[in-house]
C-alpha positions in Angstrom: -11.8 4.9 18.5 -9.3 5.1 21.3 -7.6 1.9 22.1 -5.0 3.4 24.4 -2.0 2.9 22.2 -1.2 6.7 22.0 -1.9 7.4 25.6 1.2 7.7 27.8 0.1 6.1 31.1 2.4 7.3 34.0 1.1 4.3 36.0 2.6 1.8 33.6 6.3 2.6 33.0 6.9 -0.7 31.1 5.9 0.1 27.5 7.0 -1.8 24.4 9.0 1.1 23.1 10.9 1.5 26.4 11.7 -2.2 26.3 13.1 -2.0 22.8 15.2 1.0 23.8 16.5 -0.7 26.9 17.3 -3.8 24.9 19.3 -2.0 22.3 21.1 0.5 24.4 23.7 -1.8 26.0 24.4 -3.6 22.8 24.9 -0.6 20.5 24.8 2.7 22.3 26.5 4.5 19.3 23.4 3.9 17.2 21.1 5.8 19.6 18.2 4.5 21.7 15.7 4.1 18.7 17.9 1.9 16.5 16.1 -1.3 17.2 12.7 0.2 17.1 13.3 1.6 13.6 15.1 -1.4 12.0 12.8 -3.1 9.5 14.9 -6.2 8.9 12.7 -9.3 9.1 14.0 -12.0 11.4 14.3 -15.6 10.0 12.3 -18.3 11.7 13.8 -20.1 14.7 14.4 -23.3 12.7 16.5 -21.4 10.2 18.6 -19.8 13.0 19.1 -23.2 14.6 20.2 -24.7 11.3 22.6 -21.8 10.8 24.1 -22.2 14.3 24.5 -26.0 13.8 26.2 -25.5 10.5 28.6 -22.9 12.1 29.4 -25.3 15.0 30.1 -28.1 12.5 32.4 -25.9 10.5 34.2 -24.8 13.6 34.7 -28.4 14.7 36.2 -29.2 11.2 38.4 -26.1 11.4 39.7 -27.0 14.9 40.3 -30.6 13.9 42.2 -29.6 10.8 44.3 -27.1 12.8 45.1 -29.7 15.4 46.2 -32.2 12.7 48.4 -29.5 11.1 50.0 -28.7 14.5 50.6 -32.3 15.4 52.5 -33.2 12.3 
């Protein structure tokens, strides 16, 4: 059964693999264009990412406050 996944349609240049390659190439050109397409690292859910970012921002605030206190003494 042919669902069209293996056909290269010249009329549709925007294919998922092209988007992945375009997305990865400016970030890490040394890894080659297929780096993102072949990485099998599962991404954490958005809530986990948000929590991690908020923790990092809180730690940064604490660090900056401690540094400012040390500099002002």
